[in-house]
N, C-alpha and C positions, 0 to 999 in steps of 0.2 A: 397176382392183385387183386382184391375184392373192389368191386365198383363202389362201395360204400364200407368206411370203415367203422365198425359197431361202437357204441360210446356207451361209458358206464358213468352214472353220477350217484358220488356221496353224498350223502344231506348229514354232513358233520363229519370237523376232521381230527377227530381227538384218538385216545388211542388204541378203540376198537377199530376204527378205521385202519389207524396205520397195522394192526394185527392182520387183518383182511387181507389188506396190500401184501404184505408178507408172503403169504398165504397162496395169494393169486399168483406172486411170481415163483413160489415152489412146487404149483400144480399145473402152470401152465405148459410147460412140455410135452405134457400127458393128455391136454386135453383142448387146447387151442392155442396155434403157434401162428394166428394172423395177427394183424396189427389192430390196436384196440385204442381209444382215445378215454382215456377217464378225467373227470373233475372230481376235486374234492372243495366242497362248499362249506368255507369255516370263517368266523365272523374273528375268530382269535386264531393264535397260533397253530397252524397244524400240528400235529403228534401229542400236542399236549391238551389241548380245547379250552374251554372254559375252566373246567373243574378244575384241572390241574396247570392252569396257567402262570406264570412267569409272576406275572403282574398280581401278588398276592402277601399278605403280612410275611415277613422273612422269620418271623416265630413259630408260624404255622409249621407243623411236623407230620412226616408220615406217621401209621399206626403199625408200620409193617418194618422191620431192621431193612438194613441196605442188600444182606444177603436173602431176603425172602422175596424180593421183588426181580422179576423177569419179564419181559416181551418174548421170550424165545419158546418157539413149539419145539420142545427140548424132545429127545429120542426116550421119555417116558411117556409122552401122547398116544394113545390109541385115536390113530386116525388114518384114513386111504392115503393123503399126501407123506412127500418125505418130511423127515424130522430135520431142524434145522438148530444145533448148539449155540448157544451165543451166549454172550456175557451178563450176567447178572447186575444188578447198580453196584454194589458192591465191587465186582472184578471189572465193571467198565471205568469206573472212578479211577482204580488201580492202573488201568490201562491207558487211558487219560494222562496222569502224571507219570507214567514211564514213558510215554511216546509210544507204545503200542499201537494204541488209538489213536487216530491222527486227523480223521474228517471231523474234526469238531471245531466251533468259530471260536474267536478268544473271549474267554470268561472275565467276567468283572470280577476284581478281587478278591471279593467277600465268597463268589462263589470257589474261586481256588482255595480259598482258605476252607471253605467246607470238603473240598474233596481229599485236602491234604489229612485234615481232622477225620475222615467216615473211615469206619471198622466195619467189619462185616455186622457186627452186633450196633452200629448205630442206628439211629432215627432218624432219616435222612428230612431236610426241609423239602417243602413242596415246590420250593424255586429249584432246587438240583433236581428234583424227580423229572421238573418240565425238561430240563435241559437234555436228561435222558430220555425221556419220550419223543422229544424232537430230532434228537439224532438217531434214532429209532426209526421214524418216518424217513427221514430223507436216506435211511439207509434202505429200505423197504422199496420205496419209489427208485433207487440207482439198479436195485437187484430187480427190477422188471424187466430192461434191456431198453434196447435204442430205438426199436419200433411200437414200443408205446409211450405214446405222450401222457405226460400228467400235468394239467392246468389246476392250479389251485386260485379258489374265487374268494377273498377276503370279503367274505358278503353273506347275506342271511336267504336262505331260501324260505320264501313265502307261500309256494303253491306249487303242484305237480299237475300237469293236463292231459290226459290225452291227446296226441297229436293228430290234428286233421287230416283227411284224406291227401290234399295237396301238398303235403309236406313230404319230401323224399331223405329226409333223416331220420332221427330216433322216432320210438312208437312215443316217448313223453316229451312233455316240456316241462321242464323246473324253472320255475319263475323267479326271480331275484330282487331283495330290497330296494337294489340300484337300479331296476329296470330291463337288467341284462336277462338274456334267454338261453338258457342250456339245454339242448336236444339231447336225449340218452336213450336207449333201448333198455337200461335196466338202470334202474333207482334204489339204492340202498340209504334207508333212514338210519343211521348210526349215531344216534344224538346224546347220548349217553343221560344223565340226570338233567331232566327236564323241570322246569316251572310250572305250577298250575296257577290258574286264576284264581284270587284267593276265596276260601272258603266261606259260605254264608257266616257262619259263628265267628270266625276270625274278621270277616269285615265286618260286624258287628262291634268285636272288641275294638277296632281300630276305629269306627265311627264314635264309640264312647270316650277313647283316648283324644280322640280331636277335641269334641267336644266338652271334654274339663281340662284341656291345656295338659293332658298326659302324655305317654308315649307309649305305643304298644309295637312289636313287631312279629307279623304273623310268619309261620312257617319257610323259611327259605333256605337257599343255602348261606352258610354264615357269613360268609367273606363276602357276599354281595349286599348287604346290609348296613346301611347308614346308623350307626349306634351314636351319631352327636347329641341326640335328644336326650340321651340319659347324662343327667349331670354329675359332677363330682359329690359325692356325700348322699347322693339319693339311693334311697331305698327302691330295690328294682324284684320284683317276683319271677323266676324263671321254672316253666314247666318242660321237664326232659332233661335227663342226666346223660345222655349219650355222649357220641362224637361231636355232633354239634354243639354242646355244653362245652366240650374240653374247649374248643377254638372258641368259645364266646369266652371264658374265663382267661385264655391266651390275649385276647382283643382288647378286655375290661379292663386288666391289670397291665400287664409287661406292655401291653398296646398301647398304654397310657403313660408310662414311663417309669412305672413300679419294676421291682427286681428282687430275685430271691438271693438269701445270702446262705451259705452252709454252716453249720454249728460244727462243734467238734464233736457231738456226738453222732453227727450225720443226717443231724433232720434238719428243715427250712427253717428260716426265718425269710416273712414278706417284710419288704420296705417300701411303705408307699410313696406314690409321688404327690400325693393328695388330690391327685384328679378323679379316683377312682370310685364308684358306687359302692354299696353293699347288696350282695347277693341273697336273695331267699331262695332257695333252690328245692324242687321236689320232681316226683315221677310216679309212675304206676307201683315199682320197685322201690323206690326212695334213696337207691343207691346210686354209685357209678358202674361204668362195665366196669368188667375184672382189667387187672392190670395184664400187661404182658407178662410173658414169661422169660426169666433169665438162668433157669438150671437147664440142666445136661440129663438125658434119658440115662440110665443104667442100663436098661433092655431096650432094644427099639421096639416100637411099636410096629404092628404087621398091616397089612391091608385088612379090610372087615372081615370077620369071622362068621359071622352070622346074616348082618344084611348085607348077601350074595346074589351074584346072578342066578343059582340054582335056587335059592330060597324064594328069590322073587319070582321066577318062572314057576316054581309050586304054588305060590299064592295066587299067580293069575290063571294058572289050570284050575283052583278051585273056586275062586270066586270071578265072577261076572265083573264087578268093582271094589276096586281095593280102599280102604278105610285108613287113613292115615293113623289114628290115634289106635286104632284095633292090630292093623297088620303090620303096619312099619314100625312105628316108634317103640313098641315092646322089642323089635332087633337093632333097633338103632342104640337103644337103653342099655339093652346087654352088651354091645360091642363097647360101649364108652365104658362098662362096669367093666367087662375081662380087661382091656387096656389099662384101665386104675389100678386093678387087684394086681394085676401080673407085674406092673411097677412097683406097687407096695411090697410086695411078696420076695420079688428078686432084687430089688433094691436096698429093702429096710426089713430083713428078717426078723429083726428085735422088735418090732412094732407088730407081728401078728403070730398066731399060732399055726402051726404046721407046717407044711410043705405046698408050694404052688403045686406040684403036682396032683396034691391029694384034694387040693382046693379045685384046681382048674377041672380034674374028673366030675367032681359032684356038681359045680357049676354049670358043665356043658349041657347037664341033663335038666337044669331048671330054669323055670320062666322067671323073667325078670321080676315080673310085678305076680311074684309066688310067697307066701308066708316060709317055704321051705328055704328059699334063696335069701330070705331076710335075717333067718335064722343062721343060715350058713355063714353071712356076714357076719353078723353077732356073736358067734362063737370065735370066729378067726380074728377079727380085729376087736380086741377088748375095746382100744378109744373109741368111745362112739363118734369123737370129731373126727376122725379118721375115715368114718364109712361113707360111702358113695349115697347121698339122697338127692336126685336128680330134680326132685320138684323141692328141695330145700335150697338147692343153687338156684333154679329160677325165681325163687320168690324169699330171698333169705329172711327179710321181716315178716313174715305171714303169721298172723297169728298175735302178733305182737302188740299190746295195747299198752300205747304210753300215758304216763298221768301227768306230765309235764314239758315245758321246750327244752329243759335241761336234758332230760329221760332222753329224747328224739335225737340230742346233740350227742349223748352220749353212748348210745346203740348204732349211728350212723360212722362217726369215727371210729369207734372200737371195730365195725365191720371192715373199713378202709383199711385200718393196719393190720388186720388180721389177714385180709388178701394182702397185702403189702407181704407180710411174712411168710406165706405159702406160696407165692408166686416169683418170689427173689430170692429165696435160699436154695441154697444147692443141698438142702436135705427136706423137700418137698416136692419131686421130680415127679410125683404121682399127677400132679396139676397138669405138667407139660403133658403125660400119657392123656390124659381127659383129651387136651385142647386136640392133639393128633387124630385121635377115635371120631373124634366130631368133625374134623377139617377132612379125612378122607370119604367117612359117608353124604358130609355135603357136595363133595365134587362128586360121589357114584351115584349119587340121588336123580339129577336126571337123566344120567346115559342108564341107568337101570330100571327105571319105574316108566312106563308109558304113561304120558299125560292123561291120555282120553281114555286111561281105563281106571282115573282117580274119580270118585263121587264128587259131588259138589263142596260138600264140607271138609274133604283133605284139601281140595285145590287151595281154598282159603287159610286153613290152617299152616300147608306149607308156605304160601307167600306171605304169611301173617306171623302165627305164632312160632314156628320153628326158624323161619329165616330172622325173627327177633331174639330168639333164644340161643342161638349159634351166633349173633352179633354178640351179644351179653358177653357170653364165654369167650369165644374165640378173637373178635375183633375190638378190645379194647383198646385204650389208650397207653403209651410206655410206661412204666412203674413212677417216673419223676412228676409225670402231672396227676398223679394220685398225691404223691408226697408234698407238691405245690398246693393241692387242694386242702389237704390238714392244714400247712403252714397259713394259707389264705382264712381257715377257719379258726384257728389261734390267733390268728391279729384282727378276728372282729370283723374280716369283711365277707367270709360267706356262713351261712347259716342254712341250716336243713328244715324242709318240712317234713320229711317222713314218705313212709308207702301212703298208695292212694290217695295221690294229690288232688284237691279240687281247688277252682278259682270262679268266684263271680263279680260281679260287677254291683257297684253301688252308689246309686244314682244321688242319692241324700250328699253323700260324703265328695261324689266324684271320682271315687277310687277303686283299684281293684282290688279284693279279698281274697286270700287263698288259705287252705289248711288242708288237715290231714283226715281221714276218714278214720284212722286209728289214733289220731291225739287229739286232745283238748285245744291245741297252739293254733290260733290266727291272727294271721298279720294283714296291713293293708299297705297298698304304695299306690302311686300315680304311674309307675311303669310296669310294664309287662311283657314279657320275651316268650316265645313258643320256639324253644330251641330244637328243631328238628325239622327233617326235610318237608316237603309238603307231598300230601299221598298223590301217588300217580291218578291222573285223570287228563284222558283223549278229550273229553268233551269238554273241557275246563281247561285244556293244554295253554299254557303261556306262549307255547313256541308256534308261529303262524303257520309252518308247513306241517306240523302236526294236526291242530286244529283244523287247518282245511282238508287233509285228508280224511278226518271224520264228517264235516260237514259237507263235503263232496261226494259222500256216500261211497267213498272206495274203501274206507276203512272202518271197524265199528271197535266199541270196548268190548272184552270178554265176560260175558254173563253166563252165572250160573244160576241152576234151581237149589236152592237150599232147603232147609226142613221150617224155614222162616219166609220162606218165598224167592224170588227170581231178585241175584245179587249181582253187583256189577264190580269188577275189580278193580274197574278203572284204567286196566291195560289196553293195549292195542291186542287186539287178536290175531295171533301168527299161525301159521300150521309148523310141524315137526320141522320143515325145512327153511323155516323163516319168511316164507310167503306170506305177504299180506292177504288176510280174508276179509271177503265183504260180509255185510250183513247177514247173507243169508249163506253164509260158508265156502262161496265159493274161491279158489286163487286167482289174485289180481296179477295178470301176467306181467312179469318185467319189475315187479313191486316186492322188495324185502323189506325186511327192519329185523333189528338186533338192538338187547339193551334192556337193561332193569325196568322198563316202561312197556315192553312187551309182556306177552303171556307165555313166552318161552321161559326157562328157568331163571333167567336175570343173572348167568355169572356175571365177575367184575370182567375189565379189559385188562388186567395183567395179576401174575400169581408166582406162589412159591415153587422155584425152581422142582423138577423131579416130581410132581405130584399127579401126573396126568391130568392136568387142570382142564377143567371144565370150559372156561373161556376159549383155551387153544383148538380145544376138539370141535366146538362150535364154529369158531373162525376157519378152520379146515373143510369143515363140513358146505359152511356157508359160501366158501371160496369157489368148492369147486361145482355146486351148484349154478353160482353166475356164471361160471365158465362154460357151463353145459348151456345155459341159455344162451349167452352169447353168440356160441359157436352153432346155435340152432338158428340164431336169428340172420346169419351170413348167408343168402342164395348159393348154393351149390354152382361152380363153374361151369357154363354150357359147354356141352361139344364144339369143336368146329364145325 
């Protein structure tokens, strides 16, 4: 028995911490067999944490099906630790119902009803997901074994300080809001999505609204905002049409007592409660995220054919720095095109000319951005609407000049209906092939491309444009949410402003004014909601522990040198091993950080099964690094 038991503290106890705990249990026999104290500091329920907590609107859903959500590092994951297969959410729900999974608490009646109605293709409520995540956390804790103690502090960490020399405990002191102090040799910041202090422009807009008796909601996690200031019948300008927008519509309409009824033709009608506002929505693209897909592949999508380890190694050998647009994106685009056209040829030969074998042979030899490749697609796919144009996918209304309000409405609603037709039809599985190709690349990018070999412009592009494009195409809402948007539009409750949205304030009227650079339509309203998450910012973090990490000089924001000068990503600078780096780039001993607010690749906390998912690779590598650090902190036994 060592003279002192080492300690590990997690700041944050959501799904990321749960995943790392499971990996600690899996890797511990090979790396550290001694006793260990673990502290999990989380003000919300451990396992689900803040974002996935049970206490949120029951109408809020995940944007993944139950079959596509797992917390387990399955056998597809390339990692040094042992694999652990386990139930995805759909299988877990079935196991709870049939009694094969018994280590669950007594669930509320409405949760039991959700379990009974859940199928692999269902979109679960976030409340149900919270139960799965909390079960996984408890399971991970149990798997650690009897000589590891896990203490959960339902508290908020406020700072981490190096221990003074007269302490014989851990090397760090974690201060909690309650006044409690936790000693730890290793501290892991695993905070998930965090808020930032309001940006100056948003603060100005809030002050404007307060001054004129209006309403303004700055970027925030949607379910944490109090929308009671938005009154029945009031016009509301909304910027952003991503997932935060989808949640906002649920809260402002169904959350206020309205409901949808299905018509004989399958379309929806919105039945108002009388408590809802009227929403005017716009964004940079002017359209919502793509619908989730309900078709099945005719031909399975293989792992990337062009964006491969060999291709990246060849680029690294040729170039000191890689450029995302010049070197990586053409390979990604070609992989997307390969999967798309392969499914089109093999699944729907009546829509193409020639054979897949002949098309593939020519396609392999051509660059994606070449006139020869465009000519090949034009000849082989006579219907222009079926040819893949990734730039048009990214900006579907680019170049459109709308001459009236009605023209904007017709264009946006036609786009949404076309998206539903393509993505919910069994006869357009090429959309699913595109989805899978992008997903595979998204998962592989951080594994294949050393971040330090990317130029600054590319770092921005990956965290900005590439993540946004992938989310737009692959991380959209369930199809019925888009059908609900159309129903709200038909009911006169949702209007579209179009692409290139702008918003300004008018002091003379005391109202917000909004429009589009591609339309003459201008509207004004006393309420304005910025429907998006706040941008990452360590310097302006609303989390006290993260802000203290920066202010104490232990951590720093990632700063890049771009053609426009120095640029801060707002993210915490970490090493490839998730070590917190100081302002001069040295690793802070015993401090680690992982999550979307770090300079790492920012993978989520859970993923689709059997995809060699990035978060599980990260969890395993981080757990092994933690165990090695803990082992090194334990003094070797002295000979007798």
